[in-house]
N, C-alpha and C positions, 0 to 999 in steps of 0.2 A: 423016729417019734412022730406020731401024727399031731394034727393041730389039737385035737381034743385031749390027747395025752399031754401036750405041752401046757394046755390051759389047766388041766388038772394038777400038774406039777407046780405050777405057778400059784394056784390056789392053795395047795397044801403047804408051800414054803410060806405064804403070807399067814395063814392060820397058825403055823409054828411060830412065826415071829410075834404075832399077836398074843399067843400064850405065854411067851417069854416076857413080853411087856407086862402082862397081868401078873406074872409071877414076881417080877421085880417090884411093881406097885404094891402088892400085897406084902412082901417083905419089909418094904419101907413103912408101910402102914403099921404093921405088927412092931416094928423096931421103935417107933416113937410117934406114930401117927401122923397124919397129913392134915394140915389145917385148910380150911376153905380158901384162904388166901394163897397158900402154896399150890393148891390144885388149880386155881383159876389164874393166878398171876405170877407164878414162879418164873424167874429169868435164868436159872441155872439148873444143871443136873437133869435127872430123870424126867421131872415134871416140866421142864421148859416148854417142850413141844408134844407132851404126851397125848393130850386129847386130840390135837390135829393129826398127829402121825398115826394114831390108833383108828381115828374115824376115816383117814385115807385108805388105810389097809382094809378096813371093813366094807368100805364102799367098793373098793376093788374085788374084793371076795365076791360080793353081790354080782357085780358085772360079769365075773368069770363064771359064776354059777348059771347065770342066764345064757351066756355063750356056749357053755358046754352042753345045755339042754335044747338050745335053740329057741329059747323064748325071749319075749320082750321085757326089758325092766319097767 
């Protein structure tokens, strides 16, 4: 596997993980809603680290995209 193929595989894996996080978030929202307090300050379950984890994955996807095409972020 080439370096570019490995980067693309990592990017695809991260995107799939992000989609799964979004799916779980939407399911939770539809089941009973999510209060602002839960979203911003939850200390357990899905929302505990949701924003941070999602942002880290998103930023890595951006970095990978730049590496794949050889551009600067």
